[in-house]
N, C-alpha and C positions, 0 to 999 in steps of 0.2 A: 599262078599264085605261089606255088612251092619254089619255082625258079627265082621269083623276086625275093622271097624270104632268104634263100641260100645266097643270093647276091648281096643282100644287106649284111648277112653274117660275115661274108668275105671282106666287105669294105671295113666293117668294124674291126676285124682281126688285123688289118694292116693300117689302122688309123694312127696318126701322130701320137695320140695319147698312149697307145700300146708301145710304140717305138721309144717313147721317152719315159717309160715306166721307171719309177724309182727303184734303185737297188735295195736289197735287204739292209736294214739298219745295223751298223756295226757299233755296238755299245762302247767299244774302246777307241773309237775314232774321234779326232778333233779336227775340225775344218778351220783353216787359218786365213782370215782376211788379211789383205795387205795393210800393214800398220799405217797410222797417220803420224807423220814426223814433222815437227816444227823446229825452227831455229837453225836450219841447215840449208846449204845450197843445193846439194844433190839429194833432195828428199826422197825421190822414188828409188834411187840406187841404195841409199841407206836403209829405207824401209824394206826393200827386197832382201838385203843382207840380214836385217834383224829377223825377218820371217824365216829365212833359211836356218838361222841358229835355233829359233824356236822349234823348227821341224826336226833338227838334229837331237834336241833334248826330248822331244815328244815322240820318240821312236824307240820301241822296246818290245819285249815278249808279250806284254798285255796292253800296249797302247800304240797307236799309230796316228799320223797326222797327214793331211792333204792340203794343198794350196787351192784356194778358190780364185777363179778368174774374175768373177763379178765384183764390182766396186760398190754398187748400190745395195743397201741392206736388204731390200725386198727381193732383189735378184739373187743375192748371196744365199738367202734362206731357201729359195727355190732350188738353186744349184746344189746346196748341201743335202736337201731331201733327195734329189735325183741321184746323188752319189752315195746315199746311205750313210752319210757322215753328218749327223744332225746336231752335234755340239759345236758351236761357233765361237772361236776366240777372237776378240776385238782388242786391239792394243793401240794406245796413243803414247808417243814419246816426245818430250819437249826438252830442248837444251837451253839452259840459261848461262850465258857466258859471264865470266867474272870481270870482264873489261880489261883483261891483261894483254890484249892485242894478239891473242892466238888466232890462227886461221880457222875458218869454218870447216864443216865436215865434208868438204868437197874434194879431198885428196885421196879418194879411194883408189885411183889408178896408180898411186905410188906405193901401194902395199907390197911388202916383200913376199916372196913365195914360201918362206919358211915359217909363216905365222900360224899354221894350223894348230899349234900347241895352245892357242888361246882358249880353245874349247875342246871337250872330249869328242872324238869321232864316234858315231853310233856303231854299235856292234850288231844291230839288228836292222832289217829292212834292206831295200834295194841299194845298189851302188850309187844311184842318183842322190840318195840321202847323204852319203859320204861326200860326194862332190859338192852338194849344197853347203855342207858343214865347212868344207875347206874354203869355199868362196866366201862364206860369211865370216870366217875367221880372219881372212885377209883384209876384208873391209873393216872389221872391228879393230884390227891392229892399226889401220890407217887412222881411224877415228881416235884411238888412244894417243897416237902421236901428235894430234892437233889439240888434245885436251890440255888445259892449263889449270894450275892449282886454283881451287875455289869455283871452278866450273861445276854446274849442277845439272843432273839429268833427273827428270820426273817421268815415271812410267805409270800409266793407268791401264788397267786391263779388266776384262770380265769374260765370262763364258755363259752364253745363252743357248737354249735349244732353238731349232729352226722355227718352232711355234711360239717363241717369245718367253719361254720359262727360264728363270735364272738358275744356273748351276753354281757359278762363282760370281757373287755380287761384285759390283765395281770396287776394285782395290787400287791403292796408290802406293808406289814404292819410289823412294828418292835416294840419290847417291851424290855425294859431293867429293870432288877430287882433292886429295891432300897434297899431291905432288904433280908436276908436269908429266904428261905422258901416261897417266894412270888409266887403266881400262875400267870404265864404269859400267859399260853396257852388258858385258858378259855376266857379272854377278846379278844385275837386275833381271836379266832374262832367265838365269838359272833359278832364282827364287820364285819368279812367276811360274816357270815351267813346273817346278816342284808342287806348287799349290794347285795348278791345273791338273797335273797327273793324279794327285791324291783325291781331288774332287771327282774326277772321271772314274777312278777305281771304285768309288762308293756308289756309283750309279749302275 
């Protein structure tokens, strides 16, 4: 009987639940879902670039961010809990063209290598964050080159806990281009990141 009891304890000790145990919650961590992007051709590529810029802004001495692999909200919440990063940022970006005949946002491959100045590179965190920032900057530069006067971007975002609590209620930011080639995305991301960082700092 004792041997059976010891065997049961050994099985429990190596169970998947123990192997997948959640990491301690990091109060200053924000988990980043892949944004939803509409009105573009290369939506996944642009979404990945937008998320990398968010990550560069949300990296500092008292805040960090991680990318979530999951795409479904239920799976994302579970992944966030397992990684100890239970504040989840959800972003939607919609482009409305002015009808001026400008190309869509599919020209990411044409970005020049000297466009990292579009956004500040993070001073904190791993070198990977710097690499992500540079990559995102190049993509944003390409997006700016295809933007025409009167094009409009609308960004909605919110931050919820993995358990469904609201930290930043749904907010909407808009920007309209005054001239051809204007970078609208970086200011939108910067304002949203500032709001997110302030909200996280209060929790």
